[in-house]
C-alpha positions as CSV (number, residue, x, y, z in Angstrom):
1,M,173.4,114.1,111.9
2,E,170.0,116.2,112.5
3,E,170.4,117.2,109.2
4,D,171.0,113.8,107.7
5,A,168.0,112.4,109.8
6,S,165.7,115.1,108.3
7,E,167.0,114.2,104.9
8,V,165.6,110.8,105.6
9,R,162.3,111.8,106.8
10,T,161.9,114.0,103.8
11,G,163.0,111.5,101.4
12,R,160.9,108.7,102.8
13,M,157.9,111.3,102.9
14,S,158.3,111.8,99.3
15,Y,158.3,108.1,98.7
16,W,154.9,107.7,100.4
17,Y,153.8,110.9,98.4
18,R,154.7,109.0,95.0
19,R,153.0,105.7,96.1
20,L,150.0,107.2,97.2
21,L,149.4,109.2,93.9
22,L,150.3,106.0,91.7
23,L,147.4,104.2,93.9
24,A,144.9,107.1,94.4
25,V,144.8,108.6,90.6
26,P,143.8,105.3,89.0
27,L,141.7,105.0,92.0
28,I,140.0,108.0,91.8
29,L,139.7,107.5,88.1
30,S,138.0,104.1,88.7
31,N,135.9,105.4,91.3
32,L,134.6,108.2,89.5
33,T,133.5,105.6,86.7
34,Q,131.3,103.9,89.5
35,P,128.5,106.5,90.1
36,L,128.2,106.7,86.5
37,L,126.0,103.7,86.6
38,S,123.3,105.9,88.4
39,T,124.6,109.1,86.9
40,V,123.8,108.2,83.4
41,D,120.5,107.1,84.8
42,A,119.7,110.2,86.4
43,I,120.8,112.3,83.4
44,L,118.4,110.3,80.9
45,S,115.3,109.9,83.1
46,G,115.9,113.7,83.9
47,H,115.1,114.3,80.1
48,L,112.1,111.9,79.9
49,P,108.5,113.6,80.2
50,G,107.6,114.9,83.5
51,P,109.3,114.5,87.1
52,A,107.9,110.9,87.8
53,A,110.8,109.2,85.9
54,L,113.5,110.8,87.3
55,G,111.9,110.3,90.9
56,G,111.3,106.6,90.0
57,V,114.7,105.9,89.0
58,A,115.9,108.0,92.0
59,L,113.9,106.0,94.1
60,A,115.0,102.7,92.5
61,G,118.7,103.9,93.0
62,T,118.1,104.3,96.6
63,F,116.9,100.8,96.9
64,F,119.7,99.2,95.0
65,N,122.2,101.5,97.1
66,T,120.4,100.0,100.1
67,I,121.1,96.8,98.8
68,Y,124.3,96.8,97.7
69,W,125.7,99.1,100.2
70,T,124.7,96.9,102.9
71,F,126.7,94.4,101.5
72,G,129.5,96.5,101.2
73,F,131.5,94.4,103.6
74,L,132.1,92.0,100.4
75,R,134.5,94.7,99.2
76,M,135.8,96.3,102.4
77,A,136.6,93.1,104.3
78,T,138.3,91.6,101.2
79,T,140.7,94.8,100.7
80,G,141.8,94.7,104.5
81,L,142.4,91.2,104.4
82,V,143.9,90.9,101.2
83,A,146.0,93.9,101.8
84,Q,147.3,92.4,105.0
85,A,148.2,88.9,103.4
86,H,150.0,90.7,100.6
87,G,152.1,92.9,103.1
88,A,152.8,89.6,104.8
89,G,153.8,87.9,101.5
90,E,151.2,85.0,102.4
91,H,149.7,84.4,98.9
92,D,148.0,81.3,100.0
93,R,146.4,83.2,102.7
94,L,145.3,85.9,100.4
95,L,144.1,83.5,97.6
96,H,141.6,81.9,100.1
97,H,140.5,85.3,101.8
98,F,139.0,85.8,98.2
99,G,137.6,82.4,97.8
100,R,135.4,83.2,100.8
101,A,134.5,86.2,99.4
102,F,133.3,85.1,96.3
103,V,131.2,82.1,97.7
104,T,129.7,84.6,100.5
105,A,128.7,87.1,97.5
106,L,127.3,84.2,95.3
107,L,125.2,83.1,98.1
108,I,124.0,86.4,99.2
109,G,123.2,87.3,95.2
110,T,121.1,84.2,94.8
111,A,119.2,85.0,98.3
112,I,118.3,88.2,96.8
113,L,116.8,86.7,93.6
114,L,114.6,84.3,95.3
115,V,113.1,87.3,97.7
116,R,113.1,89.6,95.0
117,K,109.5,90.3,95.2
118,P,108.7,90.9,98.5
119,L,112.0,92.4,98.7
120,I,110.9,95.3,96.1
121,S,107.3,95.7,97.2
122,I,108.1,96.5,100.8
123,S,111.5,98.7,100.3
124,L,109.8,100.8,97.7
125,G,106.6,101.1,100.3
126,L,108.8,102.1,103.2
127,L,110.7,104.8,100.8
128,G,107.3,106.3,100.1
129,A,106.3,108.3,97.0
130,G,103.5,109.4,94.6
131,P,101.9,106.5,92.4
132,E,103.7,107.6,89.2
133,V,107.1,107.6,91.1
134,H,106.3,104.4,92.6
135,A,105.1,102.5,89.3
136,N,108.6,103.9,87.4
137,A,110.8,102.5,90.6
138,Q,108.8,99.1,90.2
139,I,109.9,98.7,86.7
140,Y,113.4,99.7,87.2
141,C,113.7,97.6,90.0
142,G,112.0,94.4,88.4
143,I,114.8,94.0,85.8
144,R,118.1,95.4,87.5
145,I,117.5,92.9,90.3
146,W,118.6,90.2,88.1
147,S,122.2,91.4,88.0
148,A,122.2,91.3,91.8
149,P,125.0,88.4,92.1
150,A,127.2,90.0,89.5
151,A,127.2,93.0,91.5
152,L,128.1,91.7,94.5
153,I,130.9,89.6,93.1
154,N,132.0,92.5,91.3
155,Y,132.6,93.9,94.9
156,T,134.9,91.1,95.9
157,V,137.0,91.3,92.6
158,L,137.4,94.9,93.3
159,G,138.5,94.2,97.0
160,Y,141.0,91.7,95.6
161,L,142.4,94.4,93.0
162,L,142.4,97.3,95.8
163,G,144.2,95.1,98.4
164,T,146.7,93.8,95.8
165,Q,147.2,97.5,94.9
166,R,146.2,96.9,91.2
167,A,144.7,100.4,90.8
168,R,145.1,100.5,87.0
169,T,143.3,96.7,86.5
170,A,140.7,98.3,88.7
171,L,140.5,101.4,86.6
172,V,140.1,99.4,83.4
173,L,137.4,97.1,84.9
174,Q,135.4,100.1,86.2
175,A,135.6,101.9,82.6
176,F,134.4,99.0,80.8
177,I,131.5,98.4,83.0
178,N,130.5,102.0,82.4
179,L,131.3,102.1,78.7
180,V,128.7,98.9,78.5
181,N,126.1,100.8,80.3
182,V,126.4,104.1,78.4
183,G,126.4,102.3,75.4
184,F,123.2,100.2,76.0
185,A,121.3,102.9,77.7
186,L,121.6,105.3,74.9
187,F,120.9,102.6,72.6
188,L,117.7,101.3,74.4
189,V,116.2,104.8,75.5
190,L,117.2,107.2,72.6
191,Y,116.9,105.0,69.8
192,L,114.4,102.1,70.8
193,H,112.3,104.5,73.4
194,W,112.0,102.0,76.0
195,G,112.2,104.7,78.6
196,V,113.0,103.5,82.5
197,A,113.0,99.8,81.5
198,G,116.0,100.7,79.0
199,I,117.8,102.4,81.7
200,A,117.4,99.4,84.0
201,T,118.1,96.9,81.3
202,A,121.4,98.5,80.4
203,T,122.7,98.5,84.0
204,F,121.9,94.9,84.2
205,F,124.0,94.2,81.1
206,A,126.8,96.3,82.3
207,E,127.0,94.5,85.7
208,W,127.1,90.8,84.4
209,S,129.5,92.0,81.6
210,G,131.9,93.5,84.4
211,C,131.5,90.3,86.3
212,L,132.7,88.0,83.7
213,L,135.6,90.4,82.5
214,G,136.5,90.7,86.5
215,L,136.9,86.9,87.1
216,G,138.7,86.6,83.7
217,I,141.1,89.1,84.9
218,L,141.5,87.2,88.5
219,A,142.1,83.9,86.6
220,T,145.3,85.4,84.8
221,S,146.7,86.0,88.2
222,G,146.0,82.6,89.7
223,I,143.0,83.2,91.3
224,H,140.8,80.5,90.0
225,F,138.3,77.8,91.6
226,L,140.6,74.9,91.2
227,R,143.3,76.2,93.5
228,F,141.0,76.7,96.5
229,R,141.3,74.3,99.1
230,I,137.8,73.3,100.8
231,R,139.4,72.7,104.1
232,E,140.9,76.0,104.1
233,L,137.8,77.8,102.9
234,T,136.0,76.6,105.5
235,N,138.6,76.6,108.4
236,R,136.7,77.5,111.8
237,H,138.8,80.1,113.2
238,T,139.5,82.1,110.2
239,L,135.7,81.9,109.4
240,L,134.7,83.0,112.8
241,H,137.4,86.1,112.3
242,L,135.6,86.6,108.9
243,F,131.9,86.3,110.2
244,S,132.9,89.1,113.2
245,L,134.4,91.7,111.0
246,N,131.6,91.1,107.9
247,R,129.2,91.5,110.9
248,D,130.6,94.9,112.0
249,I,130.9,96.3,108.7
250,F,127.7,95.4,107.7
251,L,126.0,97.0,110.5
252,R,128.2,100.2,109.8
253,T,127.3,99.9,106.2
254,L,123.8,99.5,107.4
255,G,123.8,102.8,109.5
256,L,125.2,104.6,106.2
257,V,122.4,103.1,104.1
258,A,119.6,104.1,106.6
259,A,120.9,107.7,106.7
260,Y,120.5,108.1,103.0
261,A,117.3,106.0,102.9
262,W,116.0,108.3,105.7
263,F,117.3,111.5,103.7
264,T,115.4,110.3,100.5
265,R,112.4,109.5,102.5
266,T,112.2,112.6,104.3
267,G,112.4,114.7,101.0
268,A,110.0,112.5,99.1
269,R,107.5,113.2,101.7
270,T,108.1,117.3,100.9
271,G,106.7,116.4,97.3
272,D,108.0,114.6,94.1
273,A,110.0,117.7,92.8
274,V,112.0,118.1,96.2
275,L,112.4,114.3,96.0
276,A,114.1,114.7,92.3
277,A,115.9,118.0,93.4
278,N,117.8,116.1,96.3
279,A,118.5,113.2,93.9
280,V,120.3,115.4,91.6
281,L,122.3,117.0,94.5
282,L,123.1,113.6,95.9
283,N,124.9,113.1,92.6
284,F,127.3,115.4,93.6
285,Q,127.9,114.1,96.7
286,M,128.3,111.1,95.3
287,I,130.6,111.9,92.5
288,A,132.8,114.0,95.2
289,A,132.6,110.7,97.5
290,Y,133.8,108.3,95.0
291,G,136.7,110.9,93.8
292,L,137.9,111.1,97.7
293,D,137.3,107.4,98.1
294,G,140.3,107.2,95.8
295,F,142.5,108.5,98.7
296,A,140.5,106.2,101.1
297,N,140.9,103.0,99.3
298,A,144.6,103.7,98.8
299,A,145.0,104.2,102.3
300,E,143.1,100.7,103.0
301,A,145.8,98.9,100.9
302,L,148.8,100.7,101.9
303,V,147.6,100.6,105.8
304,G,146.6,97.1,105.2
305,E,150.1,96.5,104.1
306,S,152.0,98.3,106.6
307,V,149.9,96.5,109.4
308,G,150.4,93.2,107.7
309,A,154.4,93.6,107.4
310,R,154.3,95.4,111.2
311,R,155.7,98.8,109.9
312,Q,154.8,101.2,112.1
313,G,156.7,104.1,110.6
314,D,155.5,103.5,107.2
315,Y,152.0,103.8,108.8
316,R,152.5,106.9,110.2
317,S,153.9,108.2,107.0
318,I,150.8,107.0,104.9
319,L,148.6,108.9,107.4
320,R,150.2,112.1,106.9
321,A,150.4,111.6,103.1
322,V,146.7,110.7,102.5
323,A,145.4,113.6,104.6
324,F,147.1,116.4,103.1
325,S,146.8,115.1,99.7
326,A,143.0,114.3,100.2
327,L,142.6,117.9,101.6
328,I,143.9,119.6,98.8
329,V,141.4,117.6,96.1
330,A,138.6,118.0,98.8
331,A,138.9,121.9,98.4
332,I,139.2,121.8,94.7
333,I,136.0,119.7,94.4
334,S,134.1,122.0,96.7
335,L,135.7,125.1,94.4
336,V,134.2,123.4,91.3
337,Y,131.1,123.0,92.8
338,C,130.7,126.6,93.9
339,V,131.8,127.9,90.5
340,F,130.0,125.4,88.2
341,G,127.4,124.1,90.4
342,V,124.2,125.5,88.6
343,Q,125.5,124.5,85.0
344,I,126.0,120.7,86.7
345,I,122.5,121.0,87.7
346,A,121.5,121.6,84.0
347,L,123.1,118.4,82.9
348,F,121.1,116.4,85.2
349,T,117.8,117.6,84.1
350,N,116.0,120.1,81.6
351,Q,112.8,120.8,84.1
352,Q,113.1,124.3,85.5
353,T,111.1,123.6,88.7
354,I,113.7,120.8,89.7
355,R,116.9,123.4,88.5
356,A,115.4,126.1,90.8
357,L,115.0,123.8,93.8
358,A,118.4,122.0,93.4
359,S,120.2,125.7,93.2
360,Q,118.4,126.9,96.5
361,F,119.9,123.8,98.3
362,L,123.5,124.0,96.5
363,P,125.6,125.6,99.1
364,W,125.1,122.8,101.2
365,V,126.6,120.2,98.8
366,I,129.4,122.7,98.3
367,L,130.6,122.4,102.0
368,L,130.1,118.5,101.9
369,P,133.3,117.5,100.3
370,I,135.8,119.6,102.7
371,V,133.5,118.5,105.8
372,S,133.3,114.7,104.6
373,V,136.6,114.1,103.3
374,W,137.8,113.0,107.3
375,S,135.0,110.4,107.6
376,F,136.0,108.8,104.0
377,L,139.8,108.6,104.9
378,L,139.3,107.4,108.3
379,D,137.2,104.7,107.2
380,G,139.8,103.8,104.6
381,I,142.3,103.7,107.5
382,F,139.9,101.3,109.8
383,I,139.3,99.2,107.0
384,G,143.0,98.5,106.3
385,A,143.4,97.7,109.8
386,T,140.5,95.5,110.0
387,R,139.0,97.5,112.7
388,G,135.2,96.6,112.3
389,A,133.9,97.3,115.8
390,D,135.3,100.9,115.9
391,L,133.5,101.5,112.3
392,R,130.4,100.1,113.7
393,D,130.2,101.8,117.0
394,S,131.1,105.2,115.2
395,M,128.4,104.6,112.5
396,F,126.1,103.7,115.3
397,I,126.5,107.1,117.5
398,S,126.8,109.3,114.2
399,F,123.1,107.9,113.0
400,L,121.8,108.5,115.9
401,G,122.9,112.0,116.0
402,F,122.1,112.7,112.6
403,L,118.2,111.0,112.9
404,G,117.8,113.3,115.9
405,L,119.0,116.3,113.8
406,S,117.0,115.7,110.7
407,L,114.0,115.6,113.2
408,L,114.5,118.6,114.7
409,L,116.1,120.9,111.9
410,G,113.6,119.5,109.1
411,H,110.6,120.5,111.5
412,A,112.3,124.0,111.9
413,F,113.7,124.5,108.3
414,G,112.4,122.3,106.1
415,N,114.6,120.8,103.5
416,H,117.7,122.9,104.5
417,G,117.4,121.5,107.7
418,L,117.4,118.2,106.3
419,W,120.7,119.0,104.4
420,A,122.3,120.5,107.5
421,A,121.8,117.4,109.6
422,M,123.5,115.4,106.7
423,L,126.4,118.0,107.0
424,A,126.3,117.1,110.9
425,F,126.2,113.3,109.8
426,M,129.6,113.5,108.1
427,T,131.1,115.7,110.6
428,L,130.2,113.0,113.5
429,R,131.4,110.2,111.4
430,G,135.0,111.6,111.1
431,V,135.0,113.1,114.8
432,T,133.9,109.6,116.4
433,L,136.7,107.8,114.3
434,A,139.6,110.5,114.7
435,V,139.3,109.9,118.5
436,R,139.9,106.1,118.3
437,L,142.9,106.5,116.1
438,P,145.7,106.2,118.7
439,R,144.2,103.1,120.1
440,L,144.2,101.6,116.6
441,E,147.9,102.5,116.1
442,K,148.8,101.2,119.7
443,E,147.1,97.7,119.1
444,A,147.6,96.9,115.5
445,F,151.6,97.4,116.1
446,A,151.6,95.7,119.6
447,L,153.3,92.9,118.4
448,V,156.0,95.2,117.1
449,H,156.5,96.8,120.6
450,A,156.5,93.6,122.2
451,S,159.6,92.4,120.0
452,I,162.0,95.6,120.6
């Protein structure tokens, strides 16, 4: 009997590894295409004359990351809510979860356009940089800002696709966006010589093209505006729950954005060359993060499904499968950075000063994937369970720790201290969520225990 039970457990784990990989592999590929929007920008600007173009695009990239990551709840809340409705088999609830997210994205995107001039001016001023870097950032932001509604709607579309476990469709959509971006960028920068303006224009076209294609894909799945019911979209109880979840994830994301913005600003105060070198290395972390987020996104969908269906055994199997798989991939990424890091830096810029500086700080980036993988995975688990308050509190503690360490270590060890603080920040994120994991399981499956 014990051998039979062991075989059943082994079979169930094999089942969850298969499901995880079927979701995670396309999502990893899909996520890896997302940073190409900024990676292509960085590579092209890194080969323009002087460090000001690369620094300006990096500064503008921080601005847009700040804006878009701040509203990342549009993707994350949509994924968690849609995944739970999907697991419970409630298609009508799933439909209106997306409808509320879409309307919210459209309203926020429109508001950004209305306040675009003071928003760009104040934000770039706070980030700080030399006059030439600031001028290039202003050019980039002034063009790309017009695709803000499309970028935010893309978040909701991606959230729906992840929540319904349509990983391959998400991959096709992200690949399309980046193909458009690369094609336009190469043409506008290398052929028409538009410089930074060409880089921004290409990204603008890519984001709007992806938005239209994404909405078209959803229409074929039965998600179109004629099926939305105003009374259901504006249900008071549901809206209050959504507002609470969005608020908590918003505050969590604001802390994350603030940490990266502080990191960029602190590096910028050291000089344009250090700013550019850090920008190159942050692309390493961004690529690793998006790759590892494939497992986190898979965890969001699978955890959300198990919570919605009230299957606690499946939930535990998912956690084991995702933790082991993601750790292996994180170790591979760190190994690749260790062996080929200098060559990868050379792809981003042909300027020897920036290459030399980036190589000095490369060891920190090599360590980051293995350390940060736990924060990414736990984020996915808590998002799938729609535990926004836990995410908010964890980020608040981690950000305060990062802020204090960056001041202390930065003063003592310069840019090395800043990178050490970033490593500690990722560690704190993982630890503060891990200690909350037992309570999440207990509360998420309370109804299951009550019915036994």
